[in-house]
N, C-alpha and C positions, 0 to 999 in steps of 0.2 A: 504494499499500499504506500502511496506517495506520501512524503513528509508533511506536506500542507494539509492533506486529507486527514492524517492522524491528528495533527494539531487542532483542526476544526472539530474533530471528534472529542478531543480532550476539553476543548473550550465549551462545547455543549454539555458535556457531563459535568463539568465544574459549575457551570452557570445553574444547571437544573438542581444539583446537590446543594448549591448555596441558597437558592430560591425555596427549597424544600425546608431547609433549616431556618431561614430568616422571615419567610412570607414578604419579603420586600424586593422590589426591582433591583436587579444586581448590576452594578456598575463595573466598567472595565478596570477601575482602580482596585476594587475588592478582588477581582479575579487575578489580577496582577500580583497583588499582596499576599494572597493565601493560597493560590492554586498554580499559577503559571508564572512564576518568577523568572524563568529562563526566556520568556517571550517578551519582546519589546513592547512598549505601550502603543506605539503606532501600529505594529503587525496585529496586535490584539483587538484594536479598534477596527481595523480592516476585516479581521475574521468575524467580528460581531456583525458587521454589516452584511457579510456573505451569508451568515446564518439567518439574517432577517430577511434577505431576498429569497432564501430557500423556504421561508415561512416556518422555520423552526423555532424562532423566537420573535418577540415583538416588543415594541416600546410604548408603554401606555401614555407616557407624555413626552414632549419634545426633549425636556432637560432631565427625564428620569432614566433609570438603568432598564434593563431588559428582563422580560419574564418568558418562560418557555410557553409555546403554543401546544395544542393537543397533538399536533403532528410532531412538535418537538419532543413532547413525553414518550410518544411511541417509538421515535428514533432513540431516544436515551434508554428505554427499556431494551431495544435491540442491542445497543452498545455494552450494556452492563451485564447481559446474559452470561458471558464467560466468567465474570467475577462472581455472580451470584451462584453458579453451579459449585463453587469451591467452598461456599459458606455452608457450615453445618450448625444446626440448632442443638444446644447442649441439653435441653430438658426432656429429651426422648425417654430416658430410663424412667422417669417418674410417670410419663404418660403411659408407657408400656405396663407399668406396674398397676396403674388405675384400670387399664383395660382387662388385665389378667384377674384382678381382684373382683371386678364387676362383670365378668364374662356372661353371667346369668341375667343381668339387667342392663341391656343395651342402652335404654334411654338414659339411665343414671349415668353410665360411662360417658355417653355424648354429651350430657349436660356438664360434666366435669371438663370435658375437652373445650366446649364453648366458653366456659368461665375462664379457662386458662388462656384462651386465645385472646379474650377481651382484656385480661391483666397484662399480657405480654405486649400487646399491640397499641393499647390505649385507644382502640377504635371500636366500632360496633361489630362484634363478631356475629356469625350465624352458623348454624348446622341444619341442613335439610335433612330430615330423617330418611333412612334408607328406603329405597325404591322397591318396596316388597313386590310390587306387580311382576318383577323379573324372577321372583323365587317360585318354588314348586310347593304345592300342598302335600304335607306328610300325613296330617291327620286333622280331622274336624271334630270338635266336641261342642255340645249345646246343652246348657243347663238353665233350669227354671230358678229365677232368684227372687222369689216373692211374687206378689200380685202383678200380673200383667207386664212381667219383664223377663226377657231371656238374655243369657250371655253366651256370646258365640267365641269360642277359642279356636284360632287357626294356628296350627303348629307347622312350620315350614321345614323343608328338608335341611335348611342351613342351621336349625337350632333355635331360630327366633320364634317366639310366640306373639301373636297379635290378638287382642280382645276388643269385642264391640258389644255394647248393651243396647238392645232394642225393645220397644214395647211390643206386647203381645196381646191382641184384642181377642183371639181365639183361645179357648180352654183346651190344653193338650194334656192328656194323661202321660204319667211317666213312661208307660209301655209304649204309647204312640211315639213319643219323643225318641226313645231309644231305637225303635224301628226306622224312624226316619233318618237319624244319624247313621245307622248302619248302612242304609241304602245310599246315603249321600257319600259316605267314605268309599263304598265300592265303585261309585261313579266318578268321584273327582280326585281321590288320592293319586298323587303322581303327575297331575296337571298343573301347568304354570297359572299362577294367580290371575295374571292378565287375561288369559283365555277363559278362566272360569268366570271372571267378572264381566268380560265383554262379549262372550259368545255362549259358552256352555250352558249357564244358569238361564240365560234368555231362552234358548232353544228348549230346555227342560220345562221351563214355564209354559211355553206355547204348546207343548205336547202334553201337558199334565191334564188327565181327565177327572181329577178330583179336586174339588174346592179347596180343602184344606191343604193339600200338597201344593197347590198353586200359590196359596197365600204364603205358606212357609218358604217356598222357593223365592217369592218376591221380597221377603224380609232377608233371607240369606244373601240375595243379590245386593240389597242395600248394604248389608255388612262388608261384603267384598269390595264394594265400590268405595266404601269408607276407608278400609285399610289400604286401598291402592293409591290414595290420594297422598301427594308429597305435602309436607308441612314445615315451614321454615321457623326455627326457634332463633331469637335474638338474645344477645347479653352484651352488656357494656357498662362500664362504670361512667360517671359523670364527667370523667376526663375528656372524653371525646368531644364534649360540647364546648370545651374551653379552647378549642382551636379557633383561630381568627375567622375561619370562613363562617363560623356560627355566631359571630357577633351580630350578624344581620338576621333579624327575625324572619325575613323572607326565605332565607336560605334554610333555616330550620323547618319552616313549613313545607319547602320542596323536598327536603330530605325525609320527613315523616310521610309525605305522599308516596314517595318511592318504596319506603318500608311496607306500606300497606298493599302494594301491588305484587303479592307473592306470585300470582300467575305470570305477571311479566317477568319478574326475576328468574323464575324457573325456565321459562321458555328462552330467555336470553342466555342462561348458562348452557342449556342444551344446544342452542344455536351456534354458540362460540366455542363449544368443546373441541379441543384440538389434540395433536399429539404431545403438546407441551404439558409438562407436570402441572403447571399453574397458569391459568388464563386471566388476562387483564382486559376488562371491558371498560372504556371510558369515552367521554365526548360524545360525538353523534352516534356511536355505536349503542348508546343507551336509548336512542331513538325518540327522544323528546327533548325539545330546547331547554326546558326547566331543570333538566337533570345533567346538563352538560359539565357541570363542575364537580360531578361525583365519579368515583371509580369503584367498580366491582372486581375484587381479586379473590379468586376461588380455585378450588381443586376438587377433583372427583376422588372419592374414597370408597372402600367396600368394607362392610361389617359382615363377616361370615359369608362373603361371596355376593352380597347384595349391595348395589351401589347407592351413594348418596353424595352430597355436596357440602363443603364447608369452606368457609372464608371470611372476609371482612368487606363492609362497606364503608367508604372513606371519601374525604375530599380528593380531588385529582392531586393535589399537592400533598402527597403523603410518602411515608418512608419505604419506597418499594425495595430498596437493598435489605431491609429488615423483614418486611411483611412476605415477600415471595418465598425466600427460603424457609421461613417459619411455617407458612401455610403448607408448602411442599412436604417438609418433614413430618408435620402432623398427619397429613393425609397418608403418606407412606407407611408410617408406624402403625396406623389403625389398620391398614390393608394387610401388611405383612404380619401384624400381631393376632388378627382374627381371620385366619385361613377359613375356607369354607367348612363349617361344622365343627371347628376345633380352635383352641387358643394356643398360640405358638409361644412357649415361654422364651424369656430373655436368655441369650447365650451366655454361659458362665465366663468371666474373664480369667485367664490364667495368670 
């Protein structure tokens, strides 16, 4: 690579790093004094003009320093990739221990993970529960739990259990319930949850010649549709609201409106999923003008072979050098510790 291109890249990285830290337009003097001491002032000013013409940085006011554009952030992320690959987060032993200790209670383990992400990042962390629709049903149990209520327990081949409580307007005897459950296990065990929820139960209900069975299948269909839904859980200390971006009340309202659009966030993560271990969605990729100033940084993980997402929602001006390797290592640790149907203990150090 040519020397002048390398210098431009270093200038961009330095400018973005400084802006992330200070939240103030960056002057050539600051860059010269802190980052690029071997570059003359005249050369640095010319390089800043070149970066501006490339639409990687902009100047808010004539006499102000420069700030990165969305295009500049994207180029910055590309440039720091080799550096990020070498960074390893040191808290993985504790995370592994939490997963092993709570392997029978996945929601609790994921809660601890989300809490840990929030503490480590000072941003709003999230965990999207595992997408059980990709799993396979091992066994179905249904119990009456008092007046007009049934509890459906779906055991997956991965070892996860999901429960749903639904109202029961029809009176079923214990013998009838047992017979129905035995019949359903014969028909459904071994099938994928997605197929059960979206095809098999619908067909069974259409072909049912008994009103009681048709009603029961309709209730069961509701239960399977409910467990197939993704749900995003958020966690964050008050610290993330102390960032300068949230001094503006309007920005807080925009951020809150983004949090409420779980369907949009899930579709965005699916759409932008790539071969990269961590994906970063920012600017116009968030598809709405009011959300241009935010970034979605996330990774896909698996619990017992079932996929989910975790990450943070943050202002575009955020610590990518810290967040990307942290999210990557957390996701990889979850996946590697909870293999399909088992927990992989930590290797002993000699």
